[in-house]
N, C-alpha and C positions, 0 to 999 in steps of 0.2 A: 452729597448723599450719603448719611451714615451706616453702619451696618445693620442697623434694625431695618431701615427702609428698603436694603439691598435685599437682605433676606424676605420681605414680603414681596416682593417683586418676582425673586427666583423662585418662591414658593407657588404663587399665581402662576407663574411660567410653567411650571413642572405638571401642574395639574390641568392647566389648559391643554399641553403637547397630550398628556394620556388620554384625556377625554376624548380631545378631537381623533387622535387615532381611532378610539372605541365608536364614534360616531361615524366615522369615515366606513368603516367597516360593516355597520348597519345599514349602508345603503345598498340595497338589490332591489331590482326588479320587482316590483308587487308589494313592496314595504309600503307602510302607510307613513305618509309625510308627516302628519301629525304626531302620531306614535313614537317616529324617529326623533322629532323634535323635543317632545316632552320627556321621553328617556334619557337624553342627552342633558337636557337642563337638570334634571332631578339628580343626574350623576355629581354635578356641581356642588350642592348643598351636600351630598352624601361624602363627598371631600372635604366639606369643613370650610368650604369657599362660600362666595355669592357671586352672582352672574353680574358683568360689567354692563349687559345689554341683552337682549334677547338672542337666542339662537338664530341667526340667520340661514337660511336654507333659499338658495336662489338657484334659478333652474333656466337652464338654456341661455335664453337673449338676457334673461333678468341677471344683473350683476350685482345687486347689493339690496339689503332691505326688507327682503321677502322673508316672514315667519308664519305658521300655521297660525290659523285663524280658528275660532272656537268649534266650530264642527266642519272643518277642511275633511272635503273629500280625497283630494288627490293621493295618488298613489305614485311611486317613482316607477317609471317606464324604459322600455329598452330604446338607448339612443339617447336617455337625458346626459346632458352635461351638470352636474349638481356642484355647486359650491357652499362649502360647509363652514360659516365663519363665528368663531366663539370668542368672546371674552369672560374673563375672569377674573373677579376683585378679591384683593385681600387686603380689606381695611382702608378699602378706596385705592389702592396699588393696582395696576392696572396689567393686564397681560391679553394680548388681543393676535389671533392665529387664525389661519385659514388655508384650505386645502380643498382640493377639486377631485370628484368622482366621475369617472366616464364610465357610462354604462352602454356606449356606442364603440366608434371605432375613430377615437377622436385624441389618441394618443400624444400626437405632435403637438397638437394645441396645450393640451394639459402640458406637457414638456417646456412649452414656450413661457409661461407664466412661472414654473418652477425654476427654470434655469436664470430667470430674469432677476427673480429675488434673491438666489445664489450669488449672481454677479455683484450685486448692488450692496450686498451684505461683505463679499470681499473687499471693497473699497471702503467701509466703515472704520474710520479711525478719526483721532483730532485732528483738525486741519482740512480735511476732505471738506468740498464745497459740496452742497447737497444736489447742485444742478449736475454733478458728474455722476450721482445715482440713477437720475432719471436717465442720461444718456445710456450708461450701461443697460439698464432696462430696454428701451427702445430697442437697442441694437440686437439684443437676444432674442425679441420678439418678432421683430422684423426681420431678421436673418432666417428665421422658421417660415416666414410667408404670411404672418399675421400684423395686426395693427395694435399697439397698445391703446388701452383708454386714457385718452389725454384729459379728459375732465373728471378722473378719479384720482385719490393720491393718497401716498402714506401720511403720516401725523404722528405730532408729538403726542405723549400721553403724561397726564399729572395725576394728582390724587383726587380721585372723583371727576376727572376730567377726559373726556374720551378722544376730543379733539382739539388739539393746540399747536403752536409750533414746535419744532419746525415742519415745512411743508415738504414731502418728498414727491416729486411728480415722477409720472411714468414716462414722459418724455424728456429728453433734452431740452434743458434751458439755460440760458447761460447765469453764471452765478448763484444766487439763491445763498442760504446760512451757513456759515460755516461751521462744521461740527466741532463740539468740545466736550471734554470728557465729562461724564454726569448726565448728559442729553439721554431722556428716554423716548423712543420712538417706534413706530410699526412701519415697515414696507410692506407694500402690499401692490404689486404688479397685478395686472389685469391684460389678458392676451383675448383679441376676438376676430373672427371672423368676418364681421359686420364693419362699421363706419367708423369705430375709435372714438366715438361719443355718446355717452349714454343721456335719457331724459328720463320725465318723471312720468309713471304710470298712475292709474286712478285708483291703484289698490293702495291701502295704508293701512298697517296693521303695528306700528311702533310709533310712539311717542315718549317726550320728554318734559319735564316741567322746566320752563325757562324763567319764569317770573312769579312773586307773590304777592298776589293782589285780591281785592275783595272778593267773592264769589258769590250770588246771590240766588243762583240754581240751585236748589238741593242736592239734584245728583252731581253736580259739578262739586259741591263742598266735599260730597262720598267720594269721589273720586282722587280729588287733591289728598284727602287723608289716606288713602290708601298708597298714592305713590310717593307721598312726601319723604318717606324712609330712603328713596332711592337717591335724594342728594342731588337731583339732576340728571343721573344717569339715563339712559331709555328702558321703556317698559313696555310690553305688549298688550294691545288689547283685551288679548286671551286672560292676561294676568288680573283684570281687574273684577274676574267673578261675573257677576248680575249684567247679563245682556242689555238689560233697560237703562244703565247707564253710559252705553255706546251712544247715547244720543247726546250728551253732556260732551264728547268729544271734542266736535267741530266747535262747539259753542268755546269751550276753554282755547282752542287753536285762534278762532277769531278774536279773541278778548287779549291774545299776546301771553297767556299762562302755559301754553302747551306748543310745544314744537312738533309739528308731523313729519315723516320722513318716508315719503312717498316709495313705491319699489321704484328702482334706477333699471332701465334694460337699455340696450343697444336695439336696433331696426330687427323687426319680427323676421323669425326665420334664421336669424343669426346665432353664434353658439361663444360664450363667453367662460373664461377659465381664471381663477384666482389661485395666488397663496401668498401668504403673509404669514411672519414673523416679527416678535418685538425684540429692539435690540436695545443694550444701554452702552454707549459709548465711554471706554475704557483708557487707559492711559497709553494703550500701545495696540488698539483694535474695539473688539467689541466682545459684550458678552449675551448673546444670543439666549433669552429667557426661554422660549417656546420649543426649542429642540426636544 
């Protein structure tokens, strides 16, 4: 990694951290879900950066992949546990960070994912085995009486690539990748009062382009023209504008041109917390870009 690339990672991280803090302060009982999402997303462009993916705001048992729909009627309510997951990119170099806002009485649950993140970061240095990070995450969450979400993981980051190696599990697994200087990845523990596994809901608001193929459907061609500049990074249904173009999305998914990201949730009635930082492995430890 040269100095120019490092600076882009740092700049993306600084912007992401600043805007995530602002967004978290905006989550209050009665606030419009859509207004909050659009305000946070617009702040990224105001800071001279771009979104790496639509702002994820996932409530209660929903752990990931929810964002505001075009006409979203929801408002934040008393008792909500809201996960705010923000991705910012500078020239394709990504900062991925998340926090949880508790509108109820769930401070220990929120602390569980936060402490797990801190414990994992303390272990990051060349020579550490990725499985050791998962063991530390699991210990911090379980010691507070909750379960880690086993089938969600942290992930490597690359230019215009949101998910790549290494995988950072949220449970202890034997072995794994040995960390080396220059690796860039996000660590994102999830703590839950539920089963510790998430499944897919029917709600889908986020997509990404995964292939270039001929598109016969006129609306499909319009969608691809709108999202091609994303270079494979995810986009929101809300971003494509014309509601009539929604009809093209499932066709493009079935054609293998788009990938859909359904909302991921634990069992109904459970609560999930999440915290996340992006780190770069250095010679003697790591740089956390999203502090």
